[in-house]
C-alpha positions in Angstrom: -24.7 32.6 33.2 -20.9 31.9 33.6 -20.2 28.8 30.7 -19.5 25.5 32.2 -20.1 27.0 36.3 -22.4 24.4 38.2 -25.9 26.3 39.1 -27.4 23.6 41.3 -25.4 21.3 44.2 -22.1 20.3 42.2 -21.8 16.8 45.0 -18.5 14.8 44.1 -19.9 11.5 42.3 -18.4 9.3 45.2 -21.3 10.2 47.3 -24.1 7.8 48.2 -26.7 8.8 45.1 -27.7 6.1 43.4 -25.8 5.5 40.3 -26.4 7.4 37.3 -27.8 10.2 39.9 -27.8 14.1 39.1 -24.5 16.0 40.2 -25.8 18.9 39.6 -27.1 21.4 36.5 -24.5 23.4 34.3 -25.4 25.9 32.1 -22.7 26.0 28.7 -21.7 27.4 25.9 -19.5 24.7 24.7 -20.8 23.2 22.1 -21.6 25.8 19.9 -17.8 27.2 20.7 -16.6 24.2 19.5 -18.8 24.1 16.2 -17.9 27.5 15.1 -13.7 26.8 15.4 -12.2 27.5 11.8 -10.8 24.3 10.8 -7.0 24.5 12.0 -4.1 22.4 13.2 -5.7 21.0 16.1 -8.1 19.0 13.7 -5.4 17.8 11.8 -4.0 16.5 14.8 -7.0 14.8 15.7 -8.3 13.4 12.3 -4.8 11.7 12.2 -4.1 10.9 15.7 -7.6 8.8 15.9 -8.4 8.5 12.5 -5.4 5.7 11.9 -8.3 3.1 13.5 -9.3 2.7 10.1 -6.2 2.6 8.3 -5.3 -0.2 10.9 -8.5 -1.9 10.3 -7.9 -1.5 6.6 -4.3 -3.2 7.1 -5.7 -6.0 8.9 -8.7 -7.1 6.5 -6.4 -6.4 3.3 -3.4 -8.9 4.9 -5.8 -11.5 6.0 -7.5 -11.5 2.7 -4.1 -11.3 0.9 -2.0 -13.8 3.3 -4.9 -16.3 2.6 -3.1 -18.4 -0.2 0.2 -18.4 1.9 -1.9 -19.5 4.7 -3.2 -22.5 2.7 0.0 -23.5 1.5 2.2 -22.4 4.9 3.4 -25.9 5.8 2.3 -25.8 9.5 -1.3 -24.3 9.4 -2.0 -25.6 5.8 -6.0 -23.5 6.0 -8.6 -24.4 3.8 -10.5 -22.1 2.1 -13.3 -22.4 4.4 -11.0 -22.2 7.8 -9.8 -18.9 6.2 -13.4 -17.3 6.1 -13.5 -18.8 9.9 -10.6 -16.9 10.9 -11.8 -13.8 9.0 -15.5 -14.7 11.4 -13.3 -14.5 14.8 -11.8 -11.3 13.6 -15.1 -10.0 13.3 -16.8 -11.2 16.2 -13.9 -10.0 18.3 -15.1 -6.6 16.8 -18.4 -7.1 17.8 -18.0 -8.2 21.6 -15.2 -5.6 21.7 -17.2 -3.0 20.3 -19.7 -3.7 22.8 -17.5 -4.2 26.1 -15.7 -1.3 25.4 -18.4 0.9 23.8 -19.7 0.7 27.5 -16.9 1.6 29.6 -16.3 5.1 26.8 -19.3 6.1 28.0 -18.5 5.4 31.6 -15.2 6.4 31.7 -14.4 8.8 29.2 -13.5 8.8 25.6 -9.6 9.5 26.0 -8.7 6.6 28.3 -10.5 4.5 26.3 -8.5 5.0 22.9 -5.0 4.1 24.9 -6.3 1.0 26.0 -7.9 -0.2 22.9 -5.2 0.6 20.7 -2.9 -1.3 23.1 -5.0 -4.1 22.6 -4.5 -4.1 18.9 -1.0 -3.4 18.7 -0.5 -7.0 21.6 -2.7 -8.9 19.7 -2.0 -8.6 16.0 1.9 -8.7 17.0 1.0 -12.3 18.8 -0.7 -13.1 15.1 3.2 -13.6 13.9 3.5 -16.0 15.4 0.7 -18.6 15.0 1.3 -22.2 15.5 -1.9 -23.9 14.4 -5.5 -22.5 13.4 -6.7 -22.7 16.8 -4.1 -19.6 17.7 -4.4 -17.6 14.6 -8.5 -17.8 15.3 -7.6 -16.7 19.0 -5.4 -14.0 18.3 -7.8 -12.6 15.6 -10.4 -12.4 17.9 -8.2 -10.6 20.0 -7.0 -7.6 17.6 -11.2 -7.5 16.6 -11.6 -7.2 20.0 -9.4 -3.9 20.0 -10.2 -2.8 16.5 -13.9 -2.9 18.1 -13.3 -1.3 21.0 -11.3 1.4 18.9 -14.5 2.2 16.7 -16.8 3.0 19.6 -14.0 5.5 21.5 -12.7 7.3 18.2 -15.8 8.0 16.4 -17.6 9.5 19.9 -14.6 11.5 20.2 -14.1 12.6 16.2 -17.6 13.6 16.3 -17.6 15.6 19.1 -14.8 17.5 18.1 -15.2 18.5 14.8 -17.4 21.8 14.0 -21.0 20.6 12.7 -20.6 22.4 9.0 -17.8 20.1 7.9 -18.7 16.7 10.4 -20.2 14.8 7.4 -17.3 15.1 5.0 -14.7 14.4 7.9 -16.8 11.6 9.1 -16.7 10.2 5.7 -12.6 10.8 4.6 -11.6 9.5 8.2 -14.0 6.2 7.8 -12.7 6.1 4.2 -8.9 5.9 5.5 -9.6 2.0 5.8 -8.2 1.7 1.9 -5.4 3.8 2.8 -4.5 0.8 5.3 -6.1 -2.0 2.5 -3.7 -0.5 0.2 -0.1 -0.6 2.6 -1.4 -4.3 3.3 -1.6 -4.9 -0.5 1.7 -3.3 -1.3 3.7 -4.9 2.2 1.8 -8.2 0.7 3.4 -7.9 -2.6 6.9 -7.7 -1.0 6.6 -10.2 1.9 4.9 -12.8 -0.1 6.8 -13.3 -3.1 9.0 -16.3 -3.1 11.7 -14.7 -4.9 12.3 -12.2 -1.7 11.1 -14.3 1.5 10.1 -17.2 2.4 6.6 -17.1 2.2 6.1 -19.0 5.7 8.1 -16.0 6.9 6.5 -13.7 4.9 3.0 -13.8 6.3 4.1 -13.7 10.1 6.1 -10.2 9.1 3.0 -8.4 7.3 1.4 -8.7 10.7 3.9 -7.1 12.3 3.5 -3.7 10.4 -0.1 -2.9 11.9 1.6 -3.8 15.3 4.5 -0.8 14.0 2.1 1.7 13.3 -0.2 1.3 16.4 3.4 2.0 18.7 3.8 5.2 17.0 0.2 6.0 17.4 0.5 5.7 20.9 2.7 8.3 21.3 0.4 10.9 18.7 -2.4 10.5 20.9 -0.9 12.0 24.0 -1.6 15.6 22.5 -5.4 14.9 22.4 -7.8 16.4 25.2 -11.1 14.5 26.6 -14.0 15.3 24.9 -15.3 18.7 26.5 -18.9 17.4 25.4 -17.8 13.8 27.4 -17.0 16.0 30.4 -19.9 18.3 30.5 -22.1 15.5 31.2 -20.2 14.1 33.3 -19.8 16.5 36.2 -16.6 17.8 35.2 -17.8 21.6 34.0 -14.5 22.8 34.9 -12.3 20.1 33.5 -14.4 20.7 30.2 -13.8 24.8 30.2 -10.4 24.3 30.5 -10.0 22.1 27.8 -12.0 24.2 25.7 -10.3 27.1 26.6 -6.9 25.5 25.9 -8.0 24.6 22.5 -9.4 28.2 21.5 -6.1 29.6 22.8 -4.2 27.2 20.7 -6.2 29.2 17.8 -5.5 32.8 19.2 -1.6 31.4 18.9 -1.6 31.1 15.0 -3.9 34.3 14.5 -7.5 33.0 14.1 -10.1 35.6 15.1 -12.8 33.7 16.8 -16.4 34.5 16.3 -18.4 34.2 18.7 -21.0 31.5 19.4 -24.0 31.2 17.0 -26.1 28.8 19.3 -27.4 29.8 22.8 -26.1 27.9 25.7 -27.7 24.9 27.0 -28.3 23.5 30.6 -27.3 19.9 31.6 -28.1 18.0 34.3 -24.4 16.4 34.8 -24.4 12.7 35.9 -21.8 9.4 36.6 -23.4 7.9 34.0 -26.3 6.5 32.0 -27.8 3.2 33.3 -28.0 0.6 30.8 -32.0 0.4 31.3 -32.4 4.3 29.8 -29.6 3.4 27.2 -32.4 0.3 26.1 -35.3 2.8 26.5 -33.9 5.5 24.7 -32.1 3.4 21.6 -35.3 1.1 21.4 -37.8 2.8 22.4 -37.4 6.2 22.0 -35.6 6.4 19.1 -37.0 3.1 17.8 -36.9 4.5 13.8 -33.5 5.6 14.2 -32.7 2.4 15.2 -34.0 0.7 12.5 -32.0 2.9 10.2 -28.9 2.2 11.8 -29.2 -1.3 11.9 -30.2 -1.5 8.5 -27.4 0.9 7.2 -24.8 -1.1 9.5 -25.9 -4.4 8.6 -26.3 -4.3 4.6 -22.7 -3.1 4.2 -21.4 -5.5 6.7 -22.6 -8.3 4.3 -21.5 -6.6 1.4 -18.0 -5.8 2.8 -17.5 -8.6 5.1 -18.5 -11.1 2.7 -17.3 -9.7 -0.6 -13.6 -8.4 0.9 -12.6 -11.0 3.2 -13.2 -13.7 0.0 -11.6 -10.9 -2.5 -8.2 -13.1 -2.7 -10.0 -16.6 -2.8 -12.1 -15.5 -6.5 -9.0 -14.4 -8.0 -6.7 -17.4 -7.1 -9.5 -19.6 -7.3 -11.7 -18.5 -10.5 -9.2 -16.2 -12.5 -6.2 -18.4 -11.5 -3.8 -15.5 -10.0 -1.0 -16.7 -8.0 -1.5 -16.0 -4.4 2.0 -13.3 -4.3 0.1 -11.2 -6.6 -3.0 -10.9 -5.1 -1.7 -7.2 -3.6 -1.7 -5.8 -7.3 -4.9 -6.1 -7.6 -6.2 -4.9 -4.7 -4.0 -1.8 -5.0 -6.4 0.0 -7.6 -9.8 -2.0 -5.6 -8.2 0.1 -2.3 -7.8 3.6 -4.6 -11.6 3.2 -5.7 -12.5 2.6 -2.5 -11.1 5.6 -0.8 -11.9 8.2 -3.3 -15.6 7.5 -2.8 -15.9 9.4 0.3 -12.8 11.8 -0.9 -14.7 12.6 -3.5 -18.6 12.5 -2.5 -18.1 13.3 0.8 -19.0 16.9 0.7 -22.1 16.2 -0.8 -23.5 14.3 2.5 -23.3 17.7 3.7 -24.5 20.3 1.5 -27.2 17.8 -0.6 -28.0 16.2 2.9 -27.3 13.0 4.7 -31.0 11.3 3.2 -30.4 11.9 -0.7 -26.5 10.7 -0.4 -27.0 8.1 1.9 -29.9 6.1 -0.1 -28.4 7.0 -3.4 -25.1 5.7 -2.7 -26.5 2.1 -0.9 -29.1 2.3 -3.9 -26.4 1.9 -6.7 -24.1 0.0 -5.1 -26.6 -2.9 -4.6 -27.9 -2.9 -8.8 -24.4 -2.5 -9.8 -23.2 -5.8 -7.6 -26.1 -7.8 -9.0 -25.0 -6.4 -12.6 -21.3 -6.8 -11.9 -22.3 -10.6 -10.2 -24.5 -11.9 -13.7 -21.6 -11.4 -15.7 -19.2 -12.7 -13.2 -21.6 -15.5 -13.4 -21.8 -15.6 -17.3 -17.6 -16.0 -17.3 -17.3 -12.9 -19.6 -15.3 -10.9 -17.1 -11.4 -11.3 -16.6 -9.7 -11.1 -13.7 -8.5 -7.1 -15.0 -12.3 -6.5 -15.8 -13.7 -7.7 -12.6 -11.6 -5.7 -10.0 -12.6 -2.1 -12.3 -16.2 -3.1 -12.3 -15.6 -3.6 -8.2 -13.7 -0.3 -8.0 -16.7 1.3 -9.5 -19.1 -0.8 -7.1 -17.0 0.3 -4.2 -16.0 3.4 -5.1 -20.0 4.3 -4.3 -19.9 1.8 -1.7 -17.4 3.0 0.6 -19.1 6.2 0.5 -22.3 4.4 1.6 -20.8 2.0 4.6 -18.7 5.6 5.9 -22.5 7.1 5.6 -23.9 4.2 8.2 -21.3 5.2 11.0 -21.7 9.0 10.5 -25.3 7.8 11.6 -25.2 6.1 14.5 -22.7 8.2 15.7 -24.6 11.6 15.1 -28.2 10.5 15.9 -28.6 9.6 19.6 -27.8 11.4 22.5 -24.6 12.1 23.9 -24.8 10.3 27.0 -24.9 6.9 25.2 -23.3 7.8 22.2 -20.2 5.1 22.4 -22.8 2.5 23.1 -24.8 3.6 20.7 -22.4 3.4 18.1 -21.2 -0.6 19.6 -24.9 -1.5 19.9 -25.3 -0.9 15.9 -21.8 -2.0 14.8 -22.4 -4.9 17.0 -25.7 -6.0 16.2 -24.6 -5.3 12.1 -22.0 -6.5 12.2 -23.2 -9.8 13.8 -26.4 -10.0 11.6 -24.6 -9.2 8.3 -21.2 -9.5 8.7 -19.8 -12.3 11.1 -21.4 -15.8 8.5 -20.6 -13.9 5.6 -17.2 -14.2 5.0 -17.7 -17.9 6.4 -20.8 -18.6 3.9 -18.5 -16.9 0.8 -15.9 -18.9 1.7 -17.7 -22.2 1.5 -19.9 -21.0 -1.7 -15.8 -20.5 -3.6 -15.4 -24.3 -2.2 -18.3 -25.3 -4.3 -16.7 -24.3 -7.4 -20.1 -22.9 -8.6 -20.1 -19.3 -10.3 -23.7 -19.5 -10.1 -24.0 -20.2 -6.3 -21.5 -17.0 -5.8 -23.6 -14.6 -7.8 -26.7 -16.4 -5.2 -24.5 -14.5 -2.5 -24.1 -11.4 -4.3 -28.0 -11.0 -5.4 -28.3 -11.3 -1.4 -25.8 -8.6 -1.0 -27.7 -6.2 -3.5 -31.0 -7.0 -2.0 -29.2 -6.1 1.5 -28.1 -2.5 -0.2 -31.3 -1.5 -1.4 -33.7 -1.9 1.3 -31.4 -0.2 3.3 -31.8 2.5 1.0 -36.2 2.5 1.0 -35.6 2.4 4.8 -33.2 6.1 5.0 -35.7 7.1 2.2 -38.3 6.9 4.8 -37.3 7.2 8.3 -33.5 8.5 7.7 -32.6 12.0 9.9 -31.5 15.2 8.1 -28.2 16.0 10.4 -26.5 17.8 7.7 -24.7 21.3 9.6 -26.8 20.7 12.5 -24.8 20.8 16.1 -24.9 17.2 17.8 -27.1 18.6 20.7 -29.9 19.5 17.8 -29.7 16.4 16.2 -30.8 14.4 19.1 -31.2 16.1 22.5 -28.9 15.1 25.4 -30.8 12.8 27.9 -29.4 15.5 30.5 -31.1 18.2 28.7 -33.0 20.8 31.2 -35.5 23.6 29.9 
C-alpha cells in the first residue's frame, strides 16, 4: 500500500456528513519515517523556533516578580503585595483560558496556524503591559499575555512531540521546557539594568522591561515561517497527500546534507481520517477510557503548578521583605536560581529516556517535596541568609524543574494524537486552576502577615502535593520512553 494513500472514499470535508464523520481510510508509514530520522538541522530549527515559548514565559514570570518592588513604589500604580499576587493570578488565569480555547482550535485547525496566532497575541499584549496606567489595566494586559502563552503551550508542545524522534523525545521535551529558565535569566539580567535608579528612572525601567519579550517574539515570528505543519496532524485530518509531501520534503533535506536514511522499523498504521474530533468523544477519551492517565496528568500538573507559581511569583517579595534585599538587586539572586532550574532538565533529561519515565518522574517529585519542607523549616527558624536561601532554592529546583518539565511531557505523549493539544490544554488548565492561580495570591497574603511560620505552612502544602504526585506516578504512570506516540496512546482513528 502506498504510504499516505486513501484506500476508502476520500470525501471532501465540506460535504454533507455529520461533524467528525470519517473522511476515508489511509494506510501510512509517516510516524515510522519521522521516528527513524537522525537528529539534524531540521530538528534544531524546530526546537529553537518553537521552544522559544518557554523562554518567553520565563521572561514574563521573572519580570513580574523582579519588578514587583518597582510596581509597589511606582508613583502611578502603587501596588500592594496582595495586588502583586493578584496580577500574577490574572496572568495564570489568562494562561488557563487561553490554553483551553487555543488547544481546541489547535486540534481542529492545525498546529501551524495556531502557533502564529498565539505568538502574535502574546507580542501585542506584553507590549501593551508597558503602557499600563493603573492596577486594572496592568491586570488585564497580563491576562491577555497569559492567554497567548497558554495557547502557545498547547500548539507548541503538540508540534514538537509529533516531529521529534521517539528515542530522544523525553530529553528534548525536558530541555525545551527547562529553557523557561533562560528566559528567567534574561528577565533577571534585564531587571538589574532597567531597575537600577543610577541607570534609568525605575518608573520607565519596568515599562521597558516588558518590551524585551515583545521584541523577542517579533524576531521569532519570522523564524517560524520555515516550520511545516505536523504530518501526523495532516494524516488524521484527511490531508494524506499534504502529509506525504511534508515528510518527503523533510527527508530530502536530510539526504541533501549527506544522511543515509534507514528504512522505517515500525509497520504502517491504518487510520480513518476525519475533519475533527467531537468534544463528547474528547471527554469520554480523557476521563473514562484513560481515566488513570488523566489522574496522573492532573496530579503532576497541579502539584508542580502550586509548587512553582506560589513560590516563584513571590520570590522577590521574600527577598525584599524578610532578607532586606533592595528591589533593584533582586535580579542578582534570580540569576543563580534560574541556572539551577535550567541545569536540572539539561543534566537529568537523558535519564528519562534511559532509566525511564516512572522512576525519574517519581524521584524528582519526591525529592523536590522533601527538600522544600527541610528548607522551609530552616527559613522559619531564621537560620538562612539571603545567599543560603538562594542556594537552597537552587538545589530544590534543580530537581523540581526536571519534575515540572516531565509533567508537560506526560500529558502531551500519553493521550491519542487527535486530541493531543486539547489534552495538554485541559490538564494545564485544570492543574493551574487547582494549584497555580490561588498560589501567588495565597503566598502574597502570607508574606503580608510578616510571619515566617505562616510562609512555612505554605511551603509544607507545596511539599505534600509534590510527594502525593510522586506516589500517584509510581502507581499509575506510563512507561512511554523510546516508544512511538502511536503505541503509547493508540490514535482514536486507528483501524485494525
